[in-house]
N, C-alpha and C positions, 0 to 999 in steps of 0.2 A: 217409275222410280220405285225402288224397294229399300226397306230398312234392313241394315246389315249390322252384324257384330264385328268386333276386331278379329280378322283372320289370323293374327299372330298369337294372341293370348286368349281369345274367346270372350273377353269382357264386353259387356254391353253399356258400360259406363264411360262417358266421354264429356268433353267440354268443347264449345265452339271455338275454333282456332281462327277461321276467316271465312268470308263468303266471296264468291266470284261467279259471274255468269249465271246467276240464279241457283247456284249450288252451294252447299255447306261443306266445308272442310273441318273435320273434328279431330281432336286429339284424345287418344285412348287414355283413360285414367289408369289402366293397368300397366301398359308397357311404353306409352309415349308415341305409338305409331300415329301418323296422320293419314286419315282416309276420308273419302267422300261418303257422306251418309245423310239422306238416302242417296243411292246411286242408280244409274240406269240398269234395267234388267239385263240378263245375260244375252237374250235374244236381241235387244236393242244395241248392245255393245257389239255383237257379231255383225250385225247389219251395218253399223256405223264404220267399223274398221275396214270393211270391204270396199266402201266408196270414199272413205277419208272425210266423212262429215259427221260431226258430233254435236248433238242438239243441246243447247242451253237457252238462255235468253237470246244469245246469239249463236249461230252455228259456226263451229271451228272447223277449218279445213286443215287436215293433217297430212295431205299428200306431199306438199312441198316440192323440191327439185333436187337433182344430183348436185353435190358440193364437193369440188376438188379439194377445198381446204380441209374438209373432213378426212380425206384420204391421207393428206400429209400429217395431220394430227394423229390419226390411227397408226400410221407407220411409225411415228416416234414413240407412241405409247407401247406398241408391240415390242419394239426394241428395248424399251425400259423394263418391260415385264419379262421377256423371254431371252434377251440377249441374242446369242447366235443359235439358240435351240431350233428355231423354225427353219433354219437353213441346213439343219442336220438330217435326221431320219425322216422318211416320208411319213405323212399322217393324213387322215381324212378329217374334214372340218365341216360342221354344219352351223350356219349362222341363222339363228331364229329371229324373225322380225328384221330382216336384212335391209329393209327400206329400198333405196335406190342402188344398193350394192357397194357402198363406199368401203366397207371393211373387206369385202371380197377383192376389190381392186387393190387395196393395200396389201393384202396377202399375196396377190399375184406379183406385185412389184418387189416385195421383200423376200419371198421364199424361193423364187427361181424354179418353180415347178415341183418343189418338195411337198407342197400341201395341195391336196385335191379338195377344193372347197366349193360348197354350194349353199344357197340360201332358201329359206321359206319365208313368205311374206303374204299376209292376207289382203293387203290393199292391191286391188286389181290394176290400178294406174301405176303403182310402183313396180309391179311385176313386169308390165309392158315396157316401162322405161329401162329397167335393168336388163331385160332380154335384148333390147336394142343395142346394148353395149356388149353383147356376146356372153353375158353372165349366166350361170346355171341357176336360175331362180324360178320357183313356182310355189305351189301351196299344197300341203297334205296334212292330214290329221296325225299329229305325233303319236297319239295314243294307239292308233292302228298300224303305225309304221314299224317295220321289223328290222330295219337296217341300224347298225351300231357305228359309233364314230369315236375317233381318238380325242377330238376336241369339239365342244359345243359352245357357242357364244350367244349371249343375250345382251345387246347393247341398247340402252334406253328402252327396254321392254318391260322390266320389273314393274314400273309404276302404272302400267296399263293392264296388269294381270288382276283378275278378280280373286284368285286364291293362289298366291305364290308358293306356299309350302307344298301344296298338291302338285303344282307344276314342276317344282324342283325335283320331286320324287319321280315324276315322269321323265324328266331330263336325265336323271341318273340311270334309269332303265335303258336309255338309248346310248349310253356310253359303254365303250369296251372296258375290260378290267383295267383299273388304274387310269381310266380316261379322265379328262379334265373339262371343267367348265370355266368360262371367262365371262364374268358379270360386270356390266357397267350400269351404274345408277347414281342418284344423288344421295349424299350424306347430309340431310337437311332437317330430319324430324326433330333434332335437338335444338334447332335455331329458334330464337324468339321471332314472333310473327313479323316484326318490323325489319328483321335481318333476312327473312326468307326470300330467295330469288322470285321475282314476279315477271310475267304473269304465271299463275299456277296452271293455266290451260285446262281448267275444269269444264266438262267432265271427261275430257280426253285422258287426262291424268287422273288416276283413281286413288293413289296412295303415295306417301313419301316415307321412307324409312331412315334409319341411322346405321352407322357401322356396327354398333353393338347389336341391334336387332337382326341385321343381315347375317353377321357371323354366327349368332346363336341359331338362327333359322337353318342355315346351310349345314351346320353340324348336326342338328336334329334330323335333317333329311339325308344324312349319310355321306357327307363330304368332309374332307380334311382341308383346312385352309393352308394355301402355299404362300400367298403374299397379298398385300393390300397396298395399292398405289392411289394417291390422290393428287388432283390437279384443280386449278381454277376452272369454273364451269365452262364447258365447251361452248354452250350457247352464248355466254357472256363474252367469250373470246371473239366470237363472230360479231357480236352486236355492240361491243364497247364503243367503237368509233362512231357507229351510227347513233347511239344514245347520246353521246356528247354533242354531236351536230344538232340532234333534235332539241336538246336542252337549250343550246344557244339560239336556235331559230325561234323557239317558243318564248324565250326571254325578250328577244328583239321584237317579236310580234305581240308581246304581252298576253300570250295564251298560256296561262300558268295552271290550268285545271289539272293537267296530267304530270306536272313537274314532280310532285312527291313520289309517284310511282317510279319515275325515271331515276330519281336520286337513289331510291331503294335498290334498284338494279345495279347501279354503279357501286354502292357500298357493299353489296353482296359479292362483287367481283373479287374482293380480297380474300374470301373464304375458299378453302380448297374442298369444294363440295362435290367435284366430279370423281367418283370413287370406282375403282376397278379392282374387283376381287378375283383372284385365280385360286381355284380349289380342285381337289382331286377326289374321285370317287373312292371312299374308304373300302378296304378289303373286308 
């Protein structure tokens, strides 16, 4: 574990926001960013993402599985953001951190061959699963990659980056002139701790930002903001029914130790914290 400063404003001053899984989530006194400090080293993070195992007091498994529900949600969001644009001119698309390939499948269903999309993913198990579905998924170092794209997406990737500003500048270099980035992450850094969606999934998640922080950061990295769309958290949309059933079961069995955390998740469902930012590489 290494001590780090705020990657957004450089401040070393912070206050403790919450603890989970043996990790401390702190709030930057300068800009309000939430970030894990101390955090795993870069080498530890690289090794963890390849196998989908992140060590804390308990080891978190981040491999998961393919979710058809995500495909339906992504398709709806893409229509909200782009309208009929994706069914117009042909374009190339790179999905960074593509997971099991749900966005790639959504693009296939929506774009009818107008988008040539591929994904990069560090988790070897997710790569294998995506390839079994016939998707163009692998892994390469973006810094040494020389291909350029019309669109690059990062869905639920931001919170795992150790230095997002540096990564955004790299993404901009991989875009064609007037190319676009589509970023999805949580707008949660401004929430009081009792309203923040749980679990934090530390140390798999390394930081949480806000709309204000993200828009400023993207502009500083050479992007023009096109649109910002917000929705109730995708994770909670999947889990809401499960959480309700779990609460009822625990009440009936008088197992109340985890009820406060479950209620917190339900309260957080009313906030539109699932944020999608569409931005264009500035000329």
